[in-house]
N, C-alpha and C positions, 0 to 999 in steps of 0.2 A: 442015220446022218447025225453028226454031232454039231451042235451049235456052240460056237465060242462067243464068249462075252468079252468084248474088248473094253479095257478100262477107259472111261471117259474123263478127260481132264477138264476141270472147271476153268472157265475163262475168267481171268481177273478183270473186273470192271472198275473204272475209276469212281471214287466216292464223291458224291455231289456235296461240295462244301459251301454252296451258295447260302444256305440258311445260317450257318455259323458265321460266315463273313458278315452278313447283314447284321446279326446280333451284336457282333464286335464293334461294327461301325456305329451302331446306335448307342452302345455303352460309352464309346469315346465321345460321341456328340453330346450325350447327357452330362458327362464329366466336364467337358468344355463349357457348356451352357451354365452349369452350376458355378464353375470358376469365374466365368465372366460376370454372372449375376452378383457373386460375392464382391468381385472387384468394383463393379458399378456402385453397389451399396456402400462399400468401404469409402470409395472416393467421394460419394455423396455426403456421408457423414463427416468426412475430413473437411469438406468445403463448406457445408451448411451449418453444422452444429456450432462451431465457434461463433459465427456471425449471429446465429440465433440466441446463443447464450449471452453474447455481448449486448444485444438489443434488450433482452430480458433484464439484465442488471442496470442498464441505462434507464429503462423505464421505471424500475423501482426507485432509483435515485431521484428521478424527475418527479415521481409522485410524492416523495417525502420532502423534497427541496424544490418546490416549484419556482422559487425566486432566484435559484442559482443561474449563473451565466452559462457559458459553454461547458458541456460535459462530454467526455469521450471515454469509451471503454474498450479494452482489448483483452480477450481471454483465449487461452489455447491449451490443449492437452493432446498427448499422443499415447494411445489412439484417442481420437476425438470422442469416441463413445463414452469415455470416462466422464465427460461432462454431464451426461445423463444422470450419473450417480453423484454429481456435485463435487467432482474431483477435477483438478486442473494442475498444469505445470507452471503456468504464470497468469497473473491477473494484473492489469494496469488500468488504473482509473485516474483521470485528470479532470479537475473542475476548477472553474473560476467564479469568483464572487459568490461563494457558498458559505452559509452560516451554519456552523456545527456547534452545538452546546453553547449557543449565544455568542460565539466568536465568529466574526466575519473574516474569512480567509480570502485574500486577494487571489491566491491560487494554491492548490494542493495537489500533490501527485502521490498516489498510493501504489505500492508494489507488493504482491503477495504470491507465494508459491504454495499456499494452503490455507484455506479459510479457518478461522477468522483473523489469523495473525498477518500483519503487514508492516512494512516500513513506509515512511512518508517523508516528503520534503514540502514544507508549506512556507508561504510568505504572508506576513500580517503587517498592517500599518501601525504607526505609533499609537493610535487611539485604541487598538485592540490588545496592547501589551498588558494593561491592567485587567483585561477580561480573561486573557489566557492564563495569567498567573494570579496567585493569591499573595497578598502582603502579610498574611499571618506569620508571626514569628520573625518579621523583617527587622533589620537593625535600624531601619528608617521609620520615622513617624510620617504617615501620609506620603509614601513615595510616589513619585511621578516620573515617568520615563518619556523621553522625546528623542527624535532622531533629526539631527540638523547637519547637512552637508556630509552625510555618510558617517557621522559620529553619534554614538549613543550617549545621551545626557541623562543623568539620574539626579534627582533633587528630592529634598525632604528635610526633616528634622532629626537630629541625633542628640540623645541625652548625654551631655558631658557634665559629670558631677551633678550639681543641682540645677543646671541650666539646660536648655534645649538649643543647640546650635543649628544654624541654617546651613545646609550642605548642598553644594553644586559640584558634580563630579562627571568626568568623562571616562569611558572605559568600555569593557566588554562583559558579557554575561557568560558564566561557566556553569554548566549543569553538573550536578553531583547527586544521582539518584533522583529523589523528588524534590531536592533543593536546588536553588539557582543562586550562585554567588556572583557578586559584582567584582570584577578585577579592575581596579582604577588605573587611569593613566595620569589624570590630573584631579586634584581635590582643592576646592575652595570652601573656606568656613567663615561664616559671619555670625555676629551676635554674641560673641564671647570676648573676654578680655585677653586671653592668651591663645591666639589662633593657632600657633604652631603646636602647642600641646593638644589642642582640640583636633588638629589634623592627624596627630599621632594616635589619638584615641579613636578617631573615625577609621583610620587604616586598620587598627587592631579589630575594631567591630566588624569591618568588611571581611577580614580574614577569617574570623570565627563564626560569623552569623550570616545566614543567607539574606539576599535582598528580596527574594521571592521564593515561594514554593509552588509546586504544580497543584492546581485545583483538584480536589478529591473527585469531583464529578466529571472530570475530563478524561476520556479514554486514551490519553496520549502519554508517552514517555519521551524524554529528550536526551539526545546524545550529543548534539552540537547546535550552537546558536551563533549566527553571523549577522553582521549589518551589511546590507547590499542594496545600492540604489534607493536609499531612503527607507528601506523596509527591513524588518526582522525576518531572517531566513532560518527556519527551525527544522532540524532532522531528528528522527527518532522512530519509535515503534507505536503501533496503534492496534486496537481491537476493532476490526471492520464492522462486526455485528453491532457493537455499541455505537461506534462513530456514525455509521450510515443508517442505523435504526431499522435493519431488516435482516432476515435470515435467508441464507442462500438456498 
């Protein structure tokens, strides 16, 4: 009797992919969690770092200038994490009734896009003009500046020949580097025999010689000077580290 062996065909069975599917789902979840965590941290730094940096700078100013009036600070950077490394896109500081280098500023606004360089606009009263500027090298002897009715008045003595004439003039101030020239509108001269010749001599002195220079110990430069509302409005540049007396 012969036995025949019939070929047995293997039955295809479906592969159980449950384990792989679960692993893929967990991987996706982990990625989503990481992305969400990053977004939450990023949003937190964008929201809280600028305000924290602003408070820090304001506190430093308050500690060094406790007699100052209102002080406000706004600082921002993108991404905000740059603030941790003392980098920013903009910094704005406004202060009222603050004394810097012995000068009382009624108000000062500082704008910077990189420490310590900044621009500023400041207002000072007439009493502070002689503190902000130096009369070293002035064409006037004992110059005195006042503001009356929105007009700048400059008075003092001018040497005319062997005499010293008394001068009263109205006009504006024009900065030129570290020097500040007086641009006259009206000139009155007294105490000399030939006042017209004295006026011509004073005009020549005003044209060639500054009325003021910027004090050497003042960390400000000047680009424009205006008279507004009875005060002197000054624009220019400033070194924040020297002016505010702290390092960022």
